[in-house]
C-alpha positions, 0 to 999 in steps of 0.5 A: 500499500502506497502513501496515498492509500495510507492516507486514505485509510487514515482519513476514511478507513477503519469505521472512522471518518476523520473529515466528517468528524471534524466537519461535525465540530463546525457544522451540525449533522443534518441527518441527526438534526432531522432525527432529534427534531422528529423524536421531539415532535413526536414526544411533544405530540404524545405529551399533547395527546395525553393531556387533551385525552377526553375522559369518560364522565357521567351524566352529573359530571357533564352537567356540572361542567356545563353549569360551571361554563354558564356564568361568564356568558350570562355576565357578558350578555347581561352587560350588552343587555344593559348597554341596549336598555340604556340606549332604548329607555334611558329614564327606565334605566337610570331609575335602576341605576338609582336603585342599585346606587342604594345597594350597601357596600358590604353586599357589593363585597359579597356579590363580588366574592360570590362572582369571583368563586 
């Protein structure tokens, strides 16, 4: 084996590729990067699947979940209704707001506690 054969064997022989190993110090191996990316995405999808899996519930649990979703839309639609009623009949609205102004402050605190929980 000549000198050139020994150099090629040193660079590419016996299972090692010195050029590739040296280049990987400066540049990322695209194939290994794609493999790691695929594994990361598969792990993320597996985690999402386990988090958002629908568990089987009974009628009572589904009823309570539905009941817990009601207050926020009711408050939003009620506020919109108040705005509409203020535009349609300002005198009726003003008399209702005068009545609300007479509600004592501790009652407002109690209502805020009930609504927030």
